[in-house]
N, CA, C and O atoms as CSV, one atom per row, in Angstrom:
chain,resi,resn,atom,element,x,y,z
A,1,MET,N,N,13.441,175.144,-158.871
A,1,MET,CA,C,14.321,176.299,-158.903
A,1,MET,C,C,15.764,175.800,-158.870
A,1,MET,O,O,16.125,174.978,-158.028
A,2,ASN,N,N,16.576,176.296,-159.780
A,2,ASN,CA,C,17.985,175.927,-159.788
A,2,ASN,C,C,18.822,177.071,-159.205
A,2,ASN,O,O,18.284,178.091,-158.775
A,3,LYS,N,N,20.135,176.885,-159.197
A,3,LYS,CA,C,21.015,177.869,-158.571
A,3,LYS,C,C,20.936,179.232,-159.264
A,3,LYS,O,O,20.944,180.265,-158.594
A,4,GLY,N,N,20.860,179.244,-160.582
A,4,GLY,CA,C,20.761,180.500,-161.318
A,4,GLY,C,C,19.484,181.258,-160.996
A,4,GLY,O,O,19.498,182.478,-160.837
A,5,GLU,N,N,18.385,180.530,-160.901
A,5,GLU,CA,C,17.111,181.159,-160.552
A,5,GLU,C,C,17.133,181.679,-159.113
A,5,GLU,O,O,16.579,182.738,-158.817
A,6,LEU,N,N,17.776,180.925,-158.229
A,6,LEU,CA,C,17.908,181.358,-156.838
A,6,LEU,C,C,18.737,182.637,-156.771
A,6,LEU,O,O,18.379,183.572,-156.054
A,7,THR,N,N,19.831,182.682,-157.507
A,7,THR,CA,C,20.677,183.873,-157.534
A,7,THR,C,C,19.900,185.086,-158.044
A,7,THR,O,O,20.013,186.179,-157.490
A,8,LYS,N,N,19.122,184.889,-159.088
A,8,LYS,CA,C,18.325,185.984,-159.646
A,8,LYS,C,C,17.285,186.471,-158.632
A,8,LYS,O,O,17.077,187.676,-158.490
A,9,ALA,N,N,16.633,185.543,-157.927
A,9,ALA,CA,C,15.629,185.909,-156.929
A,9,ALA,C,C,16.263,186.683,-155.773
A,9,ALA,O,O,15.681,187.652,-155.285
A,10,VAL,N,N,17.450,186.262,-155.333
A,10,VAL,CA,C,18.145,186.967,-154.256
A,10,VAL,C,C,18.521,188.367,-154.719
A,10,VAL,O,O,18.382,189.329,-153.963
A,11,ALA,N,N,18.994,188.488,-155.954
A,11,ALA,CA,C,19.364,189.802,-156.486
A,11,ALA,C,C,18.166,190.741,-156.527
A,11,ALA,O,O,18.286,191.910,-156.160
A,12,GLU,N,N,17.024,190.252,-156.963
A,12,GLU,CA,C,15.819,191.073,-157.027
A,12,GLU,C,C,15.316,191.454,-155.636
A,12,GLU,O,O,14.862,192.578,-155.423
A,13,ALA,N,N,15.397,190.511,-154.687
A,13,ALA,CA,C,14.881,190.768,-153.338
A,13,ALA,C,C,15.756,191.741,-152.553
A,13,ALA,O,O,15.260,192.470,-151.694
A,14,THR,N,N,17.062,191.751,-152.846
A,14,THR,CA,C,17.968,192.576,-152.055
A,14,THR,C,C,18.459,193.828,-152.774
A,14,THR,O,O,19.043,194.713,-152.148
A,15,GLY,N,N,18.232,193.908,-154.062
A,15,GLY,CA,C,18.725,195.050,-154.818
A,15,GLY,C,C,20.191,194.926,-155.197
A,15,GLY,O,O,20.791,195.894,-155.664
A,16,MET,N,N,20.773,193.759,-155.005
A,16,MET,CA,C,22.167,193.505,-155.389
A,16,MET,C,C,22.236,193.216,-156.880
A,16,MET,O,O,21.220,192.934,-157.515
A,17,SER,N,N,23.440,193.287,-157.432
A,17,SER,CA,C,23.619,192.829,-158.807
A,17,SER,C,C,23.604,191.296,-158.787
A,17,SER,O,O,23.776,190.683,-157.733
A,18,GLN,N,N,23.399,190.688,-159.951
A,18,GLN,CA,C,23.375,189.228,-159.993
A,18,GLN,C,C,24.742,188.647,-159.650
A,18,GLN,O,O,24.825,187.564,-159.071
A,19,GLY,N,N,25.808,189.349,-159.999
A,19,GLY,CA,C,27.148,188.880,-159.650
A,19,GLY,C,C,27.368,188.854,-158.150
A,19,GLY,O,O,27.899,187.881,-157.615
A,20,GLU,N,N,26.965,189.915,-157.470
A,20,GLU,CA,C,27.100,189.979,-156.009
A,20,GLU,C,C,26.217,188.934,-155.346
A,20,GLU,O,O,26.637,188.278,-154.393
A,21,ALA,N,N,24.991,188.774,-155.846
A,21,ALA,CA,C,24.076,187.785,-155.280
A,21,ALA,C,C,24.630,186.378,-155.492
A,21,ALA,O,O,24.502,185.523,-154.616
A,22,GLY,N,N,25.239,186.138,-156.642
A,22,GLY,CA,C,25.849,184.828,-156.912
A,22,GLY,C,C,26.956,184.525,-155.929
A,22,GLY,O,O,27.067,183.398,-155.445
A,23,LYS,N,N,27.786,185.525,-155.624
A,23,LYS,CA,C,28.852,185.336,-154.641
A,23,LYS,C,C,28.277,185.052,-153.256
A,23,LYS,O,O,28.812,184.224,-152.518
A,24,ALA,N,N,27.188,185.734,-152.901
A,24,ALA,CA,C,26.558,185.515,-151.599
A,24,ALA,C,C,25.967,184.104,-151.502
A,24,ALA,O,O,26.124,183.423,-150.488
A,25,VAL,N,N,25.290,183.680,-152.563
A,25,VAL,CA,C,24.702,182.331,-152.577
A,25,VAL,C,C,25.804,181.282,-152.490
A,25,VAL,O,O,25.683,180.320,-151.731
A,26,ASP,N,N,26.882,181.457,-153.261
A,26,ASP,CA,C,28.013,180.523,-153.207
A,26,ASP,C,C,28.621,180.471,-151.816
A,26,ASP,O,O,28.960,179.392,-151.329
A,27,ALA,N,N,28.765,181.626,-151.169
A,27,ALA,CA,C,29.347,181.675,-149.829
A,27,ALA,C,C,28.483,180.918,-148.825
A,27,ALA,O,O,29.004,180.209,-147.964
A,28,VAL,N,N,27.169,181.067,-148.933
A,28,VAL,CA,C,26.267,180.353,-148.018
A,28,VAL,C,C,26.408,178.843,-148.218
A,28,VAL,O,O,26.519,178.096,-147.246
A,29,PHE,N,N,26.404,178.394,-149.475
A,29,PHE,CA,C,26.522,176.960,-149.750
A,29,PHE,C,C,27.865,176.405,-149.282
A,29,PHE,O,O,27.918,175.316,-148.710
A,30,GLU,N,N,28.944,177.138,-149.518
A,30,GLU,CA,C,30.270,176.681,-149.100
A,30,GLU,C,C,30.375,176.615,-147.577
A,30,GLU,O,O,30.982,175.690,-147.037
A,31,THR,N,N,29.794,177.577,-146.892
A,31,THR,CA,C,29.832,177.589,-145.437
A,31,THR,C,C,29.061,176.410,-144.852
A,31,THR,O,O,29.534,175.745,-143.930
A,32,ILE,N,N,27.867,176.156,-145.394
A,32,ILE,CA,C,27.059,175.033,-144.906
A,32,ILE,C,C,27.751,173.710,-145.195
A,32,ILE,O,O,27.836,172.855,-144.313
A,33,SER,N,N,28.249,173.524,-146.418
A,33,SER,CA,C,28.885,172.251,-146.761
A,33,SER,C,C,30.162,172.042,-145.956
A,33,SER,O,O,30.447,170.915,-145.552
A,34,GLY,N,N,30.935,173.090,-145.714
A,34,GLY,CA,C,32.139,172.958,-144.897
A,34,GLY,C,C,31.828,172.557,-143.473
A,34,GLY,O,O,32.530,171.732,-142.887
A,35,ALA,N,N,30.781,173.135,-142.914
A,35,ALA,CA,C,30.388,172.792,-141.541
A,35,ALA,C,C,29.900,171.350,-141.457
A,35,ALA,O,O,30.239,170.633,-140.515
A,36,VAL,N,N,29.107,170.924,-142.433
A,36,VAL,CA,C,28.595,169.547,-142.410
A,36,VAL,C,C,29.739,168.553,-142.604
A,36,VAL,O,O,29.747,167.497,-141.971
A,37,LYS,N,N,30.706,168.873,-143.472
A,37,LYS,CA,C,31.876,168.007,-143.644
A,37,LYS,C,C,32.661,167.896,-142.351
A,37,LYS,O,O,33.261,166.858,-142.072
A,38,GLY,N,N,32.661,168.960,-141.560
A,38,GLY,CA,C,33.326,168.957,-140.260
A,38,GLY,C,C,32.465,168.372,-139.157
A,38,GLY,O,O,32.807,168.472,-137.979
A,39,ARG,N,N,31.359,167.765,-139.529
A,39,ARG,CA,C,30.427,167.107,-138.606
A,39,ARG,C,C,29.749,168.079,-137.653
A,39,ARG,O,O,29.379,167.705,-136.540
A,40,GLU,N,N,29.586,169.322,-138.081
A,40,GLU,CA,C,28.844,170.300,-137.298
A,40,GLU,C,C,27.420,170.384,-137.829
A,40,GLU,O,O,27.164,170.107,-139.001
A,41,GLN,N,N,26.502,170.768,-136.957
A,41,GLN,CA,C,25.130,171.015,-137.386
A,41,GLN,C,C,24.978,172.491,-137.716
A,41,GLN,O,O,25.539,173.353,-137.041
A,42,VAL,N,N,24.215,172.766,-138.759
A,42,VAL,CA,C,23.907,174.147,-139.122
A,42,VAL,C,C,22.396,174.302,-138.979
A,42,VAL,O,O,21.637,173.775,-139.793
A,43,ALA,N,N,21.963,175.017,-137.956
A,43,ALA,CA,C,20.536,175.197,-137.676
A,43,ALA,C,C,20.124,176.607,-138.076
A,43,ALA,O,O,20.675,177.591,-137.583
A,44,ILE,N,N,19.153,176.693,-138.971
A,44,ILE,CA,C,18.627,177.975,-139.416
A,44,ILE,C,C,17.188,178.052,-138.923
A,44,ILE,O,O,16.326,177.303,-139.383
A,45,ALA,N,N,16.933,178.960,-137.988
A,45,ALA,CA,C,15.619,179.068,-137.362
A,45,ALA,C,C,14.536,179.304,-138.405
A,45,ALA,O,O,14.678,180.165,-139.274
A,46,GLY,N,N,13.465,178.545,-138.316
A,46,GLY,CA,C,12.341,178.671,-139.228
A,46,GLY,C,C,12.546,177.975,-140.555
A,46,GLY,O,O,11.625,177.932,-141.372
A,47,PHE,N,N,13.745,177.418,-140.798
A,47,PHE,CA,C,14.027,176.737,-142.061
A,47,PHE,C,C,14.357,175.274,-141.836
A,47,PHE,O,O,13.682,174.395,-142.372
A,48,GLY,N,N,15.398,175.002,-141.043
A,48,GLY,CA,C,15.744,173.615,-140.771
A,48,GLY,C,C,17.180,173.470,-140.325
A,48,GLY,O,O,17.870,174.454,-140.059
A,49,THR,N,N,17.625,172.207,-140.245
A,49,THR,CA,C,18.959,171.872,-139.775
A,49,THR,C,C,19.657,170.982,-140.783
A,49,THR,O,O,19.103,169.978,-141.232
A,50,PHE,N,N,20.880,171.359,-141.136
A,50,PHE,CA,C,21.733,170.523,-141.973
A,50,PHE,C,C,22.677,169.775,-141.042
A,50,PHE,O,O,23.242,170.379,-140.131
A,51,LEU,N,N,22.863,168.468,-141.251
A,51,LEU,CA,C,23.718,167.679,-140.387
A,51,LEU,C,C,24.301,166.497,-141.146
A,51,LEU,O,O,23.836,166.147,-142.231
A,52,ALA,N,N,25.323,165.890,-140.561
A,52,ALA,CA,C,25.935,164.689,-141.125
A,52,ALA,C,C,25.382,163.486,-140.381
A,52,ALA,O,O,25.388,163.455,-139.150
A,53,LYS,N,N,24.906,162.500,-141.120
A,53,LYS,CA,C,24.385,161.272,-140.515
A,53,LYS,C,C,25.272,160.105,-140.928
A,53,LYS,O,O,25.734,160.026,-142.067
A,54,THR,N,N,25.496,159.212,-139.990
A,54,THR,CA,C,26.318,158.040,-140.259
A,54,THR,C,C,25.441,156.793,-140.230
A,54,THR,O,O,24.721,156.538,-139.265
A,55,ARG,N,N,25.523,156.023,-141.316
A,55,ARG,CA,C,24.825,154.738,-141.355
A,55,ARG,C,C,25.819,153.653,-140.976
A,55,ARG,O,O,26.935,153.628,-141.494
A,56,ALA,N,N,25.432,152.767,-140.089
A,56,ALA,CA,C,26.313,151.719,-139.594
A,56,ALA,C,C,26.623,150.703,-140.697
A,56,ALA,O,O,25.864,150.553,-141.655
A,57,ALA,N,N,27.744,150.017,-140.541
A,57,ALA,CA,C,28.094,148.942,-141.470
A,57,ALA,C,C,27.059,147.830,-141.332
A,57,ALA,O,O,26.504,147.610,-140.256
A,58,ARG,N,N,26.812,147.137,-142.434
A,58,ARG,CA,C,25.793,146.078,-142.401
A,58,ARG,C,C,26.090,145.041,-143.479
A,58,ARG,O,O,26.936,145.242,-144.351
A,59,ASP,N,N,25.375,143.936,-143.393
A,59,ASP,CA,C,25.477,142.896,-144.416
A,59,ASP,C,C,24.406,143.136,-145.469
A,59,ASP,O,O,23.281,143.522,-145.152
A,60,GLY,N,N,24.767,142.904,-146.713
A,60,GLY,CA,C,23.818,143.025,-147.809
A,60,GLY,C,C,23.919,141.814,-148.705
A,60,GLY,O,O,24.711,140.905,-148.458
A,61,ARG,N,N,23.115,141.807,-149.742
A,61,ARG,CA,C,23.147,140.681,-150.676
A,61,ARG,C,C,23.308,141.174,-152.101
A,61,ARG,O,O,22.711,142.173,-152.501
A,62,ASN,N,N,24.117,140.466,-152.852
A,62,ASN,CA,C,24.247,140.711,-154.276
A,62,ASN,C,C,23.008,140.094,-154.925
A,62,ASN,O,O,22.838,138.876,-154.858
A,63,PRO,N,N,22.140,140.887,-155.549
A,63,PRO,CA,C,20.902,140.327,-156.093
A,63,PRO,C,C,21.124,139.358,-157.253
A,63,PRO,O,O,20.272,138.509,-157.519
A,64,ALA,N,N,22.243,139.473,-157.938
A,64,ALA,CA,C,22.500,138.578,-159.069
A,64,ALA,C,C,22.927,137.193,-158.606
A,64,ALA,O,O,22.519,136.193,-159.197
A,65,THR,N,N,23.749,137.117,-157.547
A,65,THR,CA,C,24.279,135.828,-157.110
A,65,THR,C,C,23.715,135.361,-155.775
A,65,THR,O,O,23.812,134.179,-155.445
A,66,GLY,N,N,23.138,136.256,-155.015
A,66,GLY,CA,C,22.636,135.910,-153.691
A,66,GLY,C,C,23.728,135.880,-152.641
A,66,GLY,O,O,23.465,135.556,-151.483
A,67,GLU,N,N,24.951,136.215,-153.029
A,67,GLU,CA,C,26.087,136.192,-152.125
A,67,GLU,C,C,25.977,137.324,-151.097
A,67,GLU,O,O,25.575,138.438,-151.429
A,68,THR,N,N,26.338,137.023,-149.848
A,68,THR,CA,C,26.336,138.032,-148.791
A,68,THR,C,C,27.598,138.880,-148.924
A,68,THR,O,O,28.696,138.354,-149.103
A,69,ILE,N,N,27.427,140.202,-148.836
A,69,ILE,CA,C,28.562,141.114,-148.914
A,69,ILE,C,C,28.516,142.073,-147.728
A,69,ILE,O,O,27.467,142.282,-147.118
A,70,LYS,N,N,29.660,142.644,-147.419
A,70,LYS,CA,C,29.755,143.630,-146.340
A,70,LYS,C,C,29.592,145.016,-146.952
A,70,LYS,O,O,30.266,145.348,-147.928
A,71,ILE,N,N,28.702,145.827,-146.384
A,71,ILE,CA,C,28.514,147.213,-146.802
A,71,ILE,C,C,29.136,148.074,-145.711
A,71,ILE,O,O,28.758,147.982,-144.543
A,72,ALA,N,N,30.083,148.904,-146.098
A,72,ALA,CA,C,30.842,149.710,-145.137
A,72,ALA,C,C,29.987,150.828,-144.532
A,72,ALA,O,O,28.948,151.209,-145.072
A,73,GLU,N,N,30.464,151.336,-143.394
A,73,GLU,CA,C,29.827,152.493,-142.761
A,73,GLU,C,C,29.914,153.682,-143.721
A,73,GLU,O,O,30.904,153.842,-144.435
A,74,LYS,N,N,28.871,154.510,-143.732
A,74,LYS,CA,C,28.835,155.636,-144.658
A,74,LYS,C,C,28.270,156.863,-143.962
A,74,LYS,O,O,27.302,156.774,-143.207
A,75,THR,N,N,28.887,158.010,-144.224
A,75,THR,CA,C,28.406,159.283,-143.704
A,75,THR,C,C,27.882,160.110,-144.862
A,75,THR,O,O,28.540,160.226,-145.896
A,76,SER,N,N,26.700,160.686,-144.694
A,76,SER,CA,C,26.122,161.524,-145.745
A,76,SER,C,C,25.442,162.735,-145.116
A,76,SER,O,O,25.140,162.754,-143.923
A,77,ALA,N,N,25.213,163.735,-145.945
A,77,ALA,CA,C,24.543,164.950,-145.488
A,77,ALA,C,C,23.039,164.700,-145.410
A,77,ALA,O,O,22.472,163.951,-146.205
A,78,ALA,N,N,22.416,165.344,-144.436
A,78,ALA,CA,C,20.967,165.216,-144.272
A,78,ALA,C,C,20.396,166.586,-143.931
A,78,ALA,O,O,21.104,167.474,-143.457
A,79,PHE,N,N,19.111,166.735,-144.181
A,79,PHE,CA,C,18.412,167.966,-143.862
A,79,PHE,C,C,17.147,167.622,-143.107
A,79,PHE,O,O,16.361,166.775,-143.534
A,80,LYS,N,N,16.958,168.285,-141.983
A,80,LYS,CA,C,15.748,168.088,-141.174
A,80,LYS,C,C,14.984,169.412,-141.187
A,80,LYS,O,O,15.434,170.383,-140.580
A,81,PRO,N,N,13.839,169.467,-141.866
A,81,PRO,CA,C,13.111,170.743,-141.951
A,81,PRO,C,C,12.524,171.160,-140.615
A,81,PRO,O,O,12.161,170.321,-139.790
A,82,ALA,N,N,12.436,172.454,-140.413
A,82,ALA,CA,C,11.803,173.014,-139.214
A,82,ALA,C,C,10.304,172.815,-139.313
A,82,ALA,O,O,9.771,172.650,-140.410
A,83,SER,N,N,9.630,172.828,-138.197
A,83,SER,CA,C,8.177,172.610,-138.205
A,83,SER,C,C,7.468,173.678,-139.014
A,83,SER,O,O,6.425,173.401,-139.606
A,84,ALA,N,N,8.001,174.891,-139.057
A,84,ALA,CA,C,7.384,175.964,-139.849
A,84,ALA,C,C,7.460,175.665,-141.338
A,84,ALA,O,O,6.598,176.110,-142.096
A,85,LEU,N,N,8.467,174.926,-141.773
A,85,LEU,CA,C,8.635,174.583,-143.177
A,85,LEU,C,C,7.781,173.380,-143.570
A,85,LEU,O,O,7.406,173.229,-144.733
A,86,LYS,N,N,7.477,172.532,-142.599
A,86,LYS,CA,C,6.680,171.346,-142.892
A,86,LYS,C,C,5.283,171.777,-143.260
A,86,LYS,O,O,4.433,170.934,-143.548
Protein backbone atom coordinates (compact mmCIF):
# COMPACT_ATOMS: atom_id res chain seq x y z
CA MET A 1 0.00 0.00 0.00
CA ASN A 2 1.38 3.40 -0.94
CA LYS A 3 0.44 6.86 0.32
CA GLY A 4 -2.25 7.38 -2.33
CA GLU A 5 -3.90 4.08 -1.51
CA LEU A 6 -3.73 4.90 2.20
CA THR A 7 -5.36 8.27 1.57
CA LYS A 8 -8.14 6.63 -0.44
CA ALA A 9 -8.74 4.03 2.30
CA VAL A 10 -8.93 6.74 4.98
CA ALA A 11 -11.37 8.73 2.84
CA GLU A 12 -13.63 5.70 2.38
CA ALA A 13 -13.48 4.72 6.06
CA THR A 14 -14.27 8.19 7.38
CA GLY A 15 -16.52 9.63 4.70
CA MET A 16 -14.07 12.48 4.04
CA SER A 17 -13.12 13.68 0.58
CA GLN A 18 -9.79 12.41 -0.73
CA GLY A 19 -8.36 15.92 -0.44
CA GLU A 20 -9.29 16.19 3.24
CA ALA A 21 -8.04 12.66 3.92
CA GLY A 22 -4.76 13.50 2.17
CA LYS A 23 -4.29 16.52 4.43
CA ALA A 24 -5.01 14.38 7.50
CA VAL A 25 -2.54 11.68 6.43
CA ASP A 26 0.12 14.33 5.70
CA ALA A 27 -0.47 15.93 9.10
CA VAL A 28 -0.03 12.60 10.90
CA PHE A 29 3.23 11.87 9.05
CA GLU A 30 4.60 15.37 9.65
CA THR A 31 3.74 15.22 13.34
CA ILE A 32 5.40 11.82 13.81
CA SER A 33 8.52 12.77 11.84
CA GLY A 34 8.86 16.09 13.70
CA ALA A 35 8.63 14.36 17.06
CA VAL A 36 11.19 11.71 16.10
CA LYS A 37 13.56 14.40 14.78
CA GLY A 38 13.20 16.06 18.18
CA ARG A 39 14.19 12.75 19.80
CA GLU A 40 10.72 12.16 21.23
CA GLN A 41 8.96 8.81 21.21
CA VAL A 42 5.55 8.55 19.59
CA ALA A 43 3.63 5.62 21.11
CA ILE A 44 0.35 4.60 19.49
CA ALA A 45 -1.49 2.03 21.61
CA GLY A 46 -2.12 -1.22 19.77
CA PHE A 47 0.11 -0.16 16.85
CA GLY A 48 3.64 0.58 18.01
CA THR A 49 6.27 3.15 18.91
CA PHE A 50 8.29 5.42 16.64
CA LEU A 51 11.64 6.50 18.10
CA ALA A 52 15.11 7.75 17.24
CA LYS A 53 17.96 5.28 17.74
CA THR A 54 21.62 6.20 17.87
CA ARG A 55 24.30 3.82 16.67
CA ALA A 56 27.69 4.37 18.31
CA ALA A 57 30.79 5.27 16.32
CA ARG A 58 32.83 2.24 15.31
CA ASP A 59 35.71 1.02 13.19
CA GLY A 60 34.98 -0.53 9.82
CA ARG A 61 36.92 -1.85 6.88
CA ASN A 62 37.08 -0.79 3.27
CA PRO A 63 36.42 -4.10 1.48
CA ALA A 64 38.44 -3.08 -1.57
CA THR A 65 41.66 -2.17 0.27
CA GLY A 66 41.23 -3.72 3.70
CA GLU A 67 42.02 -0.33 5.24
CA THR A 68 40.45 0.44 8.64
CA ILE A 69 38.14 3.46 8.60
CA LYS A 70 36.17 5.33 11.25
CA ILE A 71 32.37 5.17 10.93
CA ALA A 72 30.71 8.12 12.65
CA GLU A 73 27.84 7.96 15.14
CA LYS A 74 24.48 7.92 13.36
CA THR A 75 20.90 8.56 14.45
CA SER A 76 18.02 7.02 12.51
CA ALA A 77 14.30 6.50 12.90
CA ALA A 78 13.06 3.15 14.16
CA PHE A 79 9.70 1.50 14.70
CA LYS A 80 8.92 -1.01 17.41
CA PRO A 81 5.59 -2.77 16.76
CA ALA A 82 3.14 -3.37 19.59
CA SER A 83 2.51 -6.96 20.62
CA ALA A 84 -0.99 -6.75 19.10
CA LEU A 85 0.57 -5.95 15.71
CA LYS A 86 3.12 -8.75 15.90
